[in-house]
N, C-alpha and C positions, 0 to 999 in steps of 0.2 A: 450319740455325740452331743456334747453340750453346745448351746448356741454360741458362746464366746469362742470355743475352739473351732466351730464351723466357720464363723466370720473370719478368724485368723487364717484358716486354711484357704478360704475363698480369696482373701486378699493376697496371699502368696501366689495363688494361681494366676490372678490378674497381673501381678508384677512380672511373673514368669512369661506370661503371654505377650507382654509389650515388646521385649527383645525379639521374640519370634515374629511379631507383626512387622517390626522394623526391618528384620532380615528379609522378610517376604517382599517388602517394599523395595529393598535394595536389589533384589533379584530381578525386578521388572526391567525391561529394556527402557532406556531413557532417550528421548528425542530432544535435541537442542532446538529451541525456537529463537532465532536471532532476527531482530527487526531494525531497520534504519530509523524508524520513527520512535514515538513515545508510547508507553503503556496506555495512557489515557486516550490518545488519538486513535490507537490501533486495537483497542479492546475487542471490538466486533470482529476484527480479522483473526485474532487469537481464538475467539469462540467459533468462527467459521472453520478454521483449521482443525479444531477439535471435533467439529461435526463431521468433517471429512474422514478423520481417523476412525471415528465411530462407525461411519458408513462402511469402512474397510474392516470393521470387526474389533477395533481397539478402543477401550474406554479408559479415560484418565483415572488413575488410581487403582484400577482393577487389573489390567494387563499391560499398561504402559504408563510412563511418567514423562512429564515435559519440564525441561529447565528453560525458562524464558529469559531473554536478555534484550535490552533496549538501548539503542545508541542515542536517542533523543535528538536526532539530526546532526550529531557530532560524529562524522564519518571516521575521524582519526581514532575513535575508540573501538572500531570494529575489529581490527587485528587482535587486540587484547581480549575482546569478547569471544572471538573464535578460539583463541588459545585456551581460554578458561573452559569452554565447552569441550574441547578435545581432552583437556586434563581430567574432566569429569567423566570421560569415557562414554560419551553419547554415541549411539549406534547410527543415527541419522541427524543431519542438520537441516532444519527448515529455515531458509534464508529469505526474509521478506524485504523486497526492494532491491534495485540494482546495486547500490553500494554494498549491501550485506551479501548479496549473491557473489559478487566479485571477491569480497574478502574471504568468504567461505571457500571458494575455489582456490584462492592463493594459499589458504591455511592448510589444506589437506588434499591429498590425491588418493586417499584410501577410504575415508568415511563418506558414505553416500550423502549427496547434497541435493535437496529439492528446493528450487527457487520460485519466487514470483518476481517478474521484472516487466517494466514497461518499455525497456530498451530492446533492440533486436539482439537476441542472445548469441547469434552467430557473429554479427559484426563486433560485439563487445568481447568476444572470445570465451564466453561461458561454455559453449558447445561447438563441435565442428559441423554438426548437421542437425536440423530440426527433427528429421525422421529417425535418425540413429545417432544420438548425441555422443556415444563413446565415453570412455572414462567413468568418473564417479558422479557426474552432474546431469540432472534433468530438471524439468519443472514446468511452469505455466507462464506463457508470454501474454501479458494483459494488453499489449498494443497501444499504450497511452501515447507514445511519441509519434505515432502515425495518424493521430486524430486531430492535429492542430488546425488543419485547413477546414475540417468539418465543423470544429468549434467556432472558427471565425465566421463561417457561413451562417450558423445558427445565431450568433451574436448580432450579425447584421440584420437578420430577420426581426429581431426585437428592437434594435437601435439603428434603423436604416439611415438616419441623418447624422450619425457620428462622423465628424470631420476627420478626427484622428483616433485611431484605436491603439492603446498601449498594450504591449505584450510583455508580461513579467517573466523573465527567463533567468535561470541560474546558470550564468556563463562559465562557471567553474567545472561544469559537467561536460563529459566528452560528447554527449548527444546535443548539447546546446547549439552547435553549428548547424546540425541537420534540422533541428526545430526552427531555428531562425530562417534557414533557407526555405523550408516548407511554408512558413508564414509569409515570407516575402513574395514567393511565387503565387500563393493564394491571394494576397492583397493586390497584386498586380492584376490578377484575373478578375477580381471583384471591383477594381478601380478604387481601392480603399487605401488611404494613407495609414501607415503603421509605424509606430515608434517602439523600438526595443528598449526595455528598461531592465537593468541588471539588479539582482538581489541574491546574495549568496549566504548572508548571515542575518540574524534577527535585527542587528543594528542597521542593516541596509534598508529595512522596510519603510521607516518614517521618511528618509530622504527620497526613496523611490516614489512614494505617493506625493511628496511635495513637488517632485519633478513633474508628475502627471498633472497636478493642479496648475503648475506654471505653464505647461503645454496646452492646458484646457482640453484634455482628452475627453472624448465623448463616451468611451467604453473601455473596458479592460478584459484582456484574455490572459488568464494565468496558465502558462505552459506547464505541462506535467513534470513534476519533480518531487522526489521523496522529502526534500527539505521543506517545501511549501506545506506539506501535510502536517509537519510538526509545529508550524506556526499558523495553522488554519484560522484560529480565532482572531489573531492579530490582523491577518489579511482581510478577513470579512469585516472586522470592525473599522479598519482604515478605509475600505471601499465605501462603507456606509457613511463614515464621517465626511468624506469628500464627495458623496453622492455620485459615485461612479458605478454604472451598471457593469457587472462582471460575470464571466462564464468560467467555470472551474472544471476539473476532470473527475471529481468525486462527489457523490451525493452528500457526504458529510458536510461539505462546505455550504450546501443549500439548506441542510437541516440546521446549520449554525446561523443562518440568516442571509446567506448569499443568494443572488438572483437566480442562477441557473447552472446546471452542470450537464456535461455529456461525456461519457466514457464507459469503460468496462465495468460490469458489476463485480466489484473487487471482492466482495464477500464470497461470491461463487468461485472466483479464482483461488482464493485461499482454501475453500472447501475442497476443490480439486487437488490442490497441493497436499492437503491432509490425506486424501485418498491415495495419492502417489506414495506418501511416506508410509502408509499402512501396507501397501503392496510390497514396498522394499522390506519392511519388517517381516513379511511373509516369505522373503527369499528372492524376489525379483531383482535384477541388476539394473541400476539407473541408466547405464550406457545403452541398454536395449529398449528403454522406454521413451517413445517419441515425446518431444516437447509439445505440451497441450497449447493450442491457440485458443484464446478466449473467444467465445461465441455470443455471450450475453452482454449487450450494451444497453445503456439506459439514459434517457433524457429526463431530468428532474427540474421542475419549475417552482419558484416560491412566489405566490401571488401577493402575499403581504408585502414582500420586498418590492415587487413591481409597483404596487400601489404607492408605497413610500417614495418611489422614484418617479412617480407620475407616468408610468409606462403602461401601454396596453399590449398584452401578449396576443399575437395573431392567433385567430381561431384554429388555423392549421396546426400550429405548434401545440395548442391545448389538446387537439385531437390525438396527436401522435405521442404525447408525453407519457412516459411510463409511470410517473408519479407527480402529483401536484400538491404542494404544501401550502395550506392557507390557514 
């Protein structure tokens, strides 16, 4: 066979192989990954979910595909996102964050849903029972909204002389009332004055911090909320501009320059959710799979930020910290 004829034949084979490869890709099961936050802020969570899928035997592009969608903190987009994923015939929906989880449950009663949520999944109606969820929904409870009093205690350890502590709360969320009540009970226990400051949109942040400056707050506790994760850099920047020591619920805030955080190891929670999605792909029913309660918590401190705020971190906290950023 002449060289020119061989090249032409090879080229034809490559062209023919492309549709076959495309068809092979189309035959793979597709998992929908819907998140309340943004792709940039939650990139590590997507990677952790894929690690969980891999732990369960599913490798992206090899025997499973992921369609990812991001609400960017605009929760009113979630119903449309879920409808789009259903239209694309996904076999499982991985819903990251309470608003995404509730939107997924509302969108389908047949497609399995695996969630991560910081809210109580029974109280919010995601499942009927933690041990036996029933229906098509299960997932991982990261317990963020039950940690506000613990966060207040840690913040007081670092800033014991704060006359007033501000609590940044998104009062449009159903869990805001329980967060506020928990903080008020804890503040009374500690003998700490606390001021609830509301922020539900990006436009609320500047006025919220202006109010804190007016009140001369000595420290800030950011209550757990998916919206705050989407505006992480703005919150950290405003806290730095006003020289307000702050505690957050996620390590990512401290990595971005925040003072400290205490909360669930979120990456591990997403990895567990990925494992659950993999188990469902193998045939398990979500209604028979108990909701996983997060067991890994982490305290993260930023010594550079502490120095900028002229704060001395107590040696006891340095000893028990899971990570120290300097």
